[in-house]
Backbone atoms as SQL, in Angstrom:
CREATE TABLE atoms (id INTEGER PRIMARY KEY, chain TEXT, resi INTEGER, resn TEXT, atom TEXT, x REAL, y REAL, z REAL);
INSERT INTO atoms VALUES
  (1, 'A', 1, 'UNK', 'N', 27.284, -21.505, -8.536),
  (2, 'A', 1, 'UNK', 'CA', 27.127, -20.581, -7.440),
  (3, 'A', 1, 'UNK', 'C', 26.919, -21.476, -6.102),
  (4, 'A', 2, 'UNK', 'N', 27.615, -20.853, -5.088),
  (5, 'A', 2, 'UNK', 'CA', 27.498, -21.493, -3.989),
  (6, 'A', 2, 'UNK', 'C', 26.047, -21.648, -3.078),
  (7, 'A', 3, 'UNK', 'N', 25.891, -22.648, -2.524),
  (8, 'A', 3, 'UNK', 'CA', 24.472, -22.954, -2.036),
  (9, 'A', 3, 'UNK', 'C', 24.215, -21.789, -0.752),
  (10, 'A', 4, 'UNK', 'N', 25.268, -21.221, -0.398),
  (11, 'A', 4, 'UNK', 'CA', 25.207, -20.152, 0.452),
  (12, 'A', 4, 'UNK', 'C', 24.088, -18.983, -0.012),
  (13, 'A', 5, 'UNK', 'N', 24.981, -18.628, -1.353),
  (14, 'A', 5, 'UNK', 'CA', 24.046, -17.681, -2.026),
  (15, 'A', 5, 'UNK', 'C', 22.662, -17.789, -2.278),
  (16, 'A', 6, 'UNK', 'N', 22.455, -19.110, -2.827),
  (17, 'A', 6, 'UNK', 'CA', 21.025, -19.276, -3.110),
  (18, 'A', 6, 'UNK', 'C', 20.200, -19.505, -1.692),
  (19, 'A', 7, 'UNK', 'N', 20.775, -19.766, -0.613),
  (20, 'A', 7, 'UNK', 'CA', 20.063, -19.750, 0.620),
  (21, 'A', 7, 'UNK', 'C', 19.733, -18.187, 1.052),
  (22, 'A', 8, 'UNK', 'N', 20.730, -17.467, 0.772),
  (23, 'A', 8, 'UNK', 'CA', 20.707, -15.970, 1.399),
  (24, 'A', 8, 'UNK', 'C', 19.642, -15.407, 0.312),
  (25, 'A', 9, 'UNK', 'N', 19.647, -15.450, -0.900),
  (26, 'A', 9, 'UNK', 'CA', 18.422, -15.145, -1.628),
  (27, 'A', 9, 'UNK', 'C', 17.246, -15.629, -1.278),
  (28, 'A', 10, 'UNK', 'N', 17.043, -16.911, -1.022),
  (29, 'A', 10, 'UNK', 'CA', 15.870, -17.313, -0.518),
  (30, 'A', 10, 'UNK', 'C', 15.325, -16.708, 0.610),
  (31, 'A', 11, 'UNK', 'N', 15.966, -16.338, 1.698),
  (32, 'A', 11, 'UNK', 'CA', 15.495, -16.029, 2.844),
  (33, 'A', 11, 'UNK', 'C', 15.275, -14.494, 2.606),
  (34, 'A', 12, 'UNK', 'N', 15.970, -13.683, 1.556),
  (35, 'A', 12, 'UNK', 'CA', 15.476, -12.449, 1.464),
  (36, 'A', 12, 'UNK', 'C', 14.224, -12.308, 0.555),
  (37, 'A', 13, 'UNK', 'N', 14.007, -13.286, -0.161),
  (38, 'A', 13, 'UNK', 'CA', 12.759, -13.331, -1.148),
  (39, 'A', 13, 'UNK', 'C', 11.607, -13.841, -0.104),
  (40, 'A', 14, 'UNK', 'N', 11.775, -14.580, 0.872),
  (41, 'A', 14, 'UNK', 'CA', 10.632, -14.813, 1.786),
  (42, 'A', 14, 'UNK', 'C', 10.648, -13.899, 2.556),
  (43, 'A', 15, 'UNK', 'N', 11.583, -13.184, 3.261),
  (44, 'A', 15, 'UNK', 'CA', 11.250, -12.001, 4.049),
  (45, 'A', 15, 'UNK', 'C', 10.346, -10.750, 3.344),
  (46, 'A', 16, 'UNK', 'N', 10.696, -10.824, 2.207),
  (47, 'A', 16, 'UNK', 'CA', 9.831, -9.808, 1.411),
  (48, 'A', 16, 'UNK', 'C', 8.304, -10.216, 1.204),
  (49, 'A', 17, 'UNK', 'N', 8.218, -11.617, 0.904),
  (50, 'A', 17, 'UNK', 'CA', 6.892, -12.248, 0.948),
  (51, 'A', 17, 'UNK', 'C', 6.095, -11.683, 2.175),
  (52, 'A', 18, 'UNK', 'N', 6.982, -12.223, 3.333),
  (53, 'A', 18, 'UNK', 'CA', 6.349, -11.935, 4.489),
  (54, 'A', 18, 'UNK', 'C', 6.136, -10.681, 4.838),
  (55, 'A', 19, 'UNK', 'N', 6.533, -9.573, 4.278),
  (56, 'A', 19, 'UNK', 'CA', 6.236, -8.289, 4.667),
  (57, 'A', 19, 'UNK', 'C', 5.132, -7.906, 3.845),
  (58, 'A', 20, 'UNK', 'N', 4.969, -8.377, 2.612),
  (59, 'A', 20, 'UNK', 'CA', 3.933, -7.927, 1.689),
  (60, 'A', 20, 'UNK', 'C', 2.702, -8.514, 2.412),
  (61, 'A', 21, 'UNK', 'N', 2.918, -9.746, 3.016),
  (62, 'A', 21, 'UNK', 'CA', 1.568, -10.524, 3.635),
  (63, 'A', 21, 'UNK', 'C', 1.313, -9.784, 5.061),
  (64, 'A', 22, 'UNK', 'N', 2.084, -9.329, 5.496),
  (65, 'A', 22, 'UNK', 'CA', 1.803, -8.236, 6.549),
  (66, 'A', 22, 'UNK', 'C', 1.076, -7.034, 6.498),
  (67, 'A', 23, 'UNK', 'N', 1.734, -6.411, 5.157),
  (68, 'A', 23, 'UNK', 'CA', 0.812, -5.196, 5.002),
  (69, 'A', 23, 'UNK', 'C', -0.640, -5.559, 4.421),
  (70, 'A', 24, 'UNK', 'N', -0.632, -6.758, 3.754),
  (71, 'A', 24, 'UNK', 'CA', -2.253, -7.149, 3.531),
  (72, 'A', 24, 'UNK', 'C', -2.906, -7.292, 4.781),
  (73, 'A', 25, 'UNK', 'N', -2.607, -8.108, 5.775),
  (74, 'A', 25, 'UNK', 'CA', -2.963, -7.918, 7.202),
  (75, 'A', 25, 'UNK', 'C', -3.264, -6.882, 7.749),
  (76, 'A', 26, 'UNK', 'N', -2.657, -5.763, 7.477),
  (77, 'A', 26, 'UNK', 'CA', -2.988, -4.425, 8.229),
  (78, 'A', 26, 'UNK', 'C', -4.078, -3.883, 7.262),
  (79, 'A', 27, 'UNK', 'N', -4.084, -4.028, 6.102),
  (80, 'A', 27, 'UNK', 'CA', -5.203, -3.471, 5.185),
  (81, 'A', 27, 'UNK', 'C', -6.629, -4.277, 5.262),
  (82, 'A', 28, 'UNK', 'N', -6.202, -5.490, 5.811),
  (83, 'A', 28, 'UNK', 'CA', -7.470, -6.272, 6.106),
  (84, 'A', 28, 'UNK', 'C', -8.203, -5.647, 7.387),
  (85, 'A', 29, 'UNK', 'N', -7.242, -5.502, 8.537),
  (86, 'A', 29, 'UNK', 'CA', -8.021, -4.889, 9.792),
  (87, 'A', 29, 'UNK', 'C', -8.447, -3.466, 9.574),
  (88, 'A', 30, 'UNK', 'N', -7.764, -2.755, 8.885),
  (89, 'A', 30, 'UNK', 'CA', -8.059, -1.404, 8.605),
  (90, 'A', 30, 'UNK', 'C', -9.630, -1.284, 7.733),
  (91, 'A', 31, 'UNK', 'N', -9.678, -2.421, 6.886),
  (92, 'A', 31, 'UNK', 'CA', -10.870, -2.547, 6.382),
  (93, 'A', 31, 'UNK', 'C', -12.158, -2.960, 7.237),
  (94, 'A', 32, 'UNK', 'N', -11.858, -3.900, 8.275),
  (95, 'A', 32, 'UNK', 'CA', -12.882, -4.560, 8.872),
  (96, 'A', 32, 'UNK', 'C', -13.080, -3.379, 10.213),
  (97, 'A', 33, 'UNK', 'N', -12.194, -2.370, 10.612),
  (98, 'A', 33, 'UNK', 'CA', -12.163, -1.686, 11.725),
  (99, 'A', 33, 'UNK', 'C', -12.468, -0.308, 11.445),
  (100, 'A', 34, 'UNK', 'N', -11.618, 0.494, 10.377),
  (101, 'A', 34, 'UNK', 'CA', -11.991, 1.937, 10.183),
  (102, 'A', 34, 'UNK', 'C', -12.006, 2.318, 8.733),
  (103, 'A', 35, 'UNK', 'N', -12.207, 1.405, 7.812),
  (104, 'A', 35, 'UNK', 'CA', -12.387, 1.959, 6.459),
  (105, 'A', 35, 'UNK', 'C', -13.751, 2.839, 6.287),
  (106, 'A', 36, 'UNK', 'N', -13.840, 3.721, 5.662),
  (107, 'A', 36, 'UNK', 'CA', -14.809, 4.631, 5.307),
  (108, 'A', 36, 'UNK', 'C', -15.827, 3.878, 4.443),
  (109, 'A', 37, 'UNK', 'N', -17.035, 4.170, 4.442),
  (110, 'A', 37, 'UNK', 'CA', -17.882, 3.627, 3.530),
  (111, 'A', 37, 'UNK', 'C', -17.575, 3.819, 2.059),
  (112, 'A', 38, 'UNK', 'N', -17.741, 2.743, 1.208),
  (113, 'A', 38, 'UNK', 'CA', -17.546, 3.189, -0.229),
  (114, 'A', 38, 'UNK', 'C', -15.965, 2.772, -0.564),
  (115, 'A', 39, 'UNK', 'N', -15.407, 2.356, 0.323),
  (116, 'A', 39, 'UNK', 'CA', -13.721, 2.053, 0.354),
  (117, 'A', 39, 'UNK', 'C', -13.519, 0.453, -0.024),
  (118, 'A', 40, 'UNK', 'N', -14.570, 0.015, 0.013),
  (119, 'A', 40, 'UNK', 'CA', -14.366, -1.584, -0.309),
  (120, 'A', 40, 'UNK', 'C', -13.572, -2.132, -1.907),
  (121, 'A', 41, 'UNK', 'N', -14.118, -1.523, -2.593),
  (122, 'A', 41, 'UNK', 'CA', -13.924, -2.051, -4.204),
  (123, 'A', 41, 'UNK', 'C', -11.965, -1.635, -4.266),
  (124, 'A', 42, 'UNK', 'N', -11.776, -0.278, -3.810),
  (125, 'A', 42, 'UNK', 'CA', -10.288, 0.214, -4.024),
  (126, 'A', 42, 'UNK', 'C', -9.491, -0.592, -2.882),
  (127, 'A', 43, 'UNK', 'N', -10.084, -1.064, -1.865),
  (128, 'A', 43, 'UNK', 'CA', -9.194, -1.731, -0.727),
  (129, 'A', 43, 'UNK', 'C', -9.158, -3.333, -1.502),
  (130, 'A', 44, 'UNK', 'N', -10.259, -3.731, -2.174),
  (131, 'A', 44, 'UNK', 'CA', -10.205, -5.113, -2.626),
  (132, 'A', 44, 'UNK', 'C', -8.911, -4.944, -3.906),
  (133, 'A', 45, 'UNK', 'N', -8.964, -3.960, -4.514),
  (134, 'A', 45, 'UNK', 'CA', -7.728, -3.928, -5.467),
  (135, 'A', 45, 'UNK', 'C', -6.441, -3.844, -4.976),
  (136, 'A', 46, 'UNK', 'N', -6.382, -3.263, -3.826),
  (137, 'A', 46, 'UNK', 'CA', -5.138, -3.041, -3.247),
  (138, 'A', 46, 'UNK', 'C', -4.636, -4.661, -2.734),
  (139, 'A', 47, 'UNK', 'N', -5.530, -5.331, -2.024),
  (140, 'A', 47, 'UNK', 'CA', -5.081, -6.404, -1.344),
  (141, 'A', 47, 'UNK', 'C', -4.873, -7.424, -2.616),
  (142, 'A', 48, 'UNK', 'N', -5.805, -7.336, -3.752),
  (143, 'A', 48, 'UNK', 'CA', -5.308, -8.166, -5.107),
  (144, 'A', 48, 'UNK', 'C', -4.101, -7.928, -5.551),
  (145, 'A', 49, 'UNK', 'N', -3.558, -6.988, -5.741),
  (146, 'A', 49, 'UNK', 'CA', -2.295, -6.579, -6.076),
  (147, 'A', 49, 'UNK', 'C', -1.038, -7.377, -5.312),
  (148, 'A', 50, 'UNK', 'N', -1.395, -6.726, -3.845),
  (149, 'A', 50, 'UNK', 'CA', -0.542, -7.316, -3.035),
  (150, 'A', 50, 'UNK', 'C', -0.308, -8.893, -3.159),
  (151, 'A', 51, 'UNK', 'N', -1.462, -9.597, -2.979),
  (152, 'A', 51, 'UNK', 'CA', -1.429, -11.178, -3.041),
  (153, 'A', 51, 'UNK', 'C', -0.806, -11.555, -4.435),
  (154, 'A', 52, 'UNK', 'N', -0.812, -10.801, -5.585),
  (155, 'A', 52, 'UNK', 'CA', -0.279, -11.138, -6.816),
  (156, 'A', 52, 'UNK', 'C', 0.974, -11.025, -6.862),
  (157, 'A', 53, 'UNK', 'N', 1.578, -10.057, -6.028),
  (158, 'A', 53, 'UNK', 'CA', 2.977, -9.534, -5.919),
  (159, 'A', 53, 'UNK', 'C', 3.676, -10.959, -5.208),
  (160, 'A', 54, 'UNK', 'N', 3.106, -11.253, -3.901),
  (161, 'A', 54, 'UNK', 'CA', 3.512, -12.179, -3.310),
  (162, 'A', 54, 'UNK', 'C', 3.611, -13.401, -3.946),
  (163, 'A', 55, 'UNK', 'N', 2.497, -13.785, -4.540),
  (164, 'A', 55, 'UNK', 'CA', 2.342, -14.907, -5.710),
  (165, 'A', 55, 'UNK', 'C', 3.412, -15.268, -6.599),
  (166, 'A', 56, 'UNK', 'N', 3.782, -14.080, -7.104),
  (167, 'A', 56, 'UNK', 'CA', 4.552, -14.017, -8.138),
  (168, 'A', 56, 'UNK', 'C', 6.066, -14.163, -7.822),
  (169, 'A', 57, 'UNK', 'N', 6.353, -13.416, -6.518),
  (170, 'A', 57, 'UNK', 'CA', 7.717, -13.900, -6.068),
  (171, 'A', 57, 'UNK', 'C', 7.751, -15.475, -5.588),
  (172, 'A', 58, 'UNK', 'N', 6.742, -15.935, -5.075),
  (173, 'A', 58, 'UNK', 'CA', 6.758, -17.229, -4.606),
  (174, 'A', 58, 'UNK', 'C', 7.043, -18.379, -5.748),
  (175, 'A', 59, 'UNK', 'N', 6.035, -18.277, -6.879),
  (176, 'A', 59, 'UNK', 'CA', 6.313, -19.218, -8.096),
  (177, 'A', 59, 'UNK', 'C', 7.530, -18.687, -9.069),
  (178, 'A', 60, 'UNK', 'N', 8.130, -17.598, -8.920),
  (179, 'A', 60, 'UNK', 'CA', 9.221, -17.358, -9.798),
  (180, 'A', 60, 'UNK', 'C', 10.354, -18.262, -10.201),
  (181, 'A', 61, 'UNK', 'N', 10.504, -18.683, -11.091),
  (182, 'A', 61, 'UNK', 'CA', 11.614, -19.386, -11.429),
  (183, 'A', 61, 'UNK', 'C', 13.065, -19.573, -10.547),
  (184, 'A', 62, 'UNK', 'N', 13.395, -18.270, -10.409),
  (185, 'A', 62, 'UNK', 'CA', 14.423, -18.271, -9.531),
  (186, 'A', 62, 'UNK', 'C', 14.225, -18.816, -8.228),
  (187, 'A', 63, 'UNK', 'N', 13.026, -18.762, -7.737),
  (188, 'A', 63, 'UNK', 'CA', 12.736, -19.202, -6.129),
  (189, 'A', 63, 'UNK', 'C', 12.996, -20.763, -6.331),
  (190, 'A', 64, 'UNK', 'N', 12.385, -21.506, -7.440),
  (191, 'A', 64, 'UNK', 'CA', 12.441, -22.787, -7.426),
  (192, 'A', 64, 'UNK', 'C', 14.159, -23.190, -7.495),
  (193, 'A', 65, 'UNK', 'N', 14.735, -22.670, -8.642),
  (194, 'A', 65, 'UNK', 'CA', 15.989, -22.922, -8.952),
  (195, 'A', 65, 'UNK', 'C', 16.934, -22.862, -7.332),
  (196, 'A', 66, 'UNK', 'N', 16.815, -21.694, -6.655),
  (197, 'A', 66, 'UNK', 'CA', 17.580, -21.572, -5.423),
  (198, 'A', 66, 'UNK', 'C', 17.139, -22.506, -4.564),
  (199, 'A', 67, 'UNK', 'N', 15.797, -22.940, -4.491),
  (200, 'A', 67, 'UNK', 'CA', 15.387, -24.245, -3.474),
  (201, 'A', 67, 'UNK', 'C', 15.819, -25.335, -3.961),
  (202, 'A', 68, 'UNK', 'N', 15.717, -25.711, -5.198),
  (203, 'A', 68, 'UNK', 'CA', 16.451, -27.008, -5.795),
  (204, 'A', 68, 'UNK', 'C', 18.195, -26.981, -5.147),
  (205, 'A', 69, 'UNK', 'N', 18.630, -25.915, -5.382),
  (206, 'A', 69, 'UNK', 'CA', 20.277, -25.801, -5.183),
  (207, 'A', 69, 'UNK', 'C', 20.460, -26.220, -3.656),
  (208, 'A', 70, 'UNK', 'N', 19.888, -25.410, -2.879),
  (209, 'A', 70, 'UNK', 'CA', 19.768, -25.591, -1.518),
  (210, 'A', 70, 'UNK', 'C', 19.614, -27.254, -1.006),
  (211, 'A', 71, 'UNK', 'N', 18.322, -27.660, -1.493),
  (212, 'A', 71, 'UNK', 'CA', 18.277, -28.920, -1.102),
  (213, 'A', 71, 'UNK', 'C', 18.875, -30.048, -1.718),
  (214, 'A', 72, 'UNK', 'N', 19.547, -29.717, -2.772),
  (215, 'A', 72, 'UNK', 'CA', 20.537, -30.761, -3.259),
  (216, 'A', 72, 'UNK', 'C', 21.809, -30.738, -2.673),
  (217, 'A', 73, 'UNK', 'N', 22.045, -29.646, -2.048),
  (218, 'A', 73, 'UNK', 'CA', 23.245, -29.519, -1.289),
  (219, 'A', 73, 'UNK', 'C', 22.917, -30.159, 0.271),
  (220, 'A', 74, 'UNK', 'N', 21.982, -29.946, 0.509),
  (221, 'A', 74, 'UNK', 'CA', 21.558, -30.766, 1.949),
  (222, 'A', 74, 'UNK', 'C', 21.655, -32.188, 1.715),
  (223, 'A', 75, 'UNK', 'N', 21.032, -32.672, 0.552),
  (224, 'A', 75, 'UNK', 'CA', 21.015, -34.036, 0.327),
  (225, 'A', 75, 'UNK', 'C', 22.504, -34.816, 0.085),
  (226, 'A', 76, 'UNK', 'N', 23.346, -33.965, -0.249),
  (227, 'A', 76, 'UNK', 'CA', 24.635, -34.332, -0.487),
  (228, 'A', 76, 'UNK', 'C', 25.338, -34.368, 0.906),
  (229, 'A', 77, 'UNK', 'N', 25.240, -33.269, 1.605),
  (230, 'A', 77, 'UNK', 'CA', 25.804, -33.200, 3.118),
  (231, 'A', 77, 'UNK', 'C', 25.112, -34.595, 3.574),
  (232, 'A', 78, 'UNK', 'N', 24.111, -34.675, 3.729),
  (233, 'A', 78, 'UNK', 'CA', 23.472, -35.695, 4.644),
  (234, 'A', 78, 'UNK', 'C', 23.909, -37.059, 4.205),
  (235, 'A', 79, 'UNK', 'N', 24.086, -37.350, 2.954),
  (236, 'A', 79, 'UNK', 'CA', 24.505, -38.720, 2.322),
  (237, 'A', 79, 'UNK', 'C', 26.018, -38.990, 2.799),
  (238, 'A', 80, 'UNK', 'N', 26.763, -37.690, 2.937),
  (239, 'A', 80, 'UNK', 'CA', 28.336, -38.055, 3.483),
  (240, 'A', 80, 'UNK', 'C', 28.495, -38.300, 4.873),
  (241, 'A', 81, 'UNK', 'N', 27.538, -37.908, 5.616),
  (242, 'A', 81, 'UNK', 'CA', 27.418, -38.277, 7.004),
  (243, 'A', 81, 'UNK', 'C', 27.259, -39.704, 7.043);
């Protein structure tokens, strides 16, 4: 597989992780500013699910595989200079 494909997959994966974290931030802001009483447990569950999703995407074997492929390619390019 070309390193460009691995790099594209990594950037797409990290963009999704960033979006999940942005959603978590918005939920956290809402909890601090506007959430009605009694909503803390449900909001905690929502934040936990989003954190778990982001973590799973980050530690997925495919993430490591793509990262190693891109780094290996960069190492090869640098040593050729």
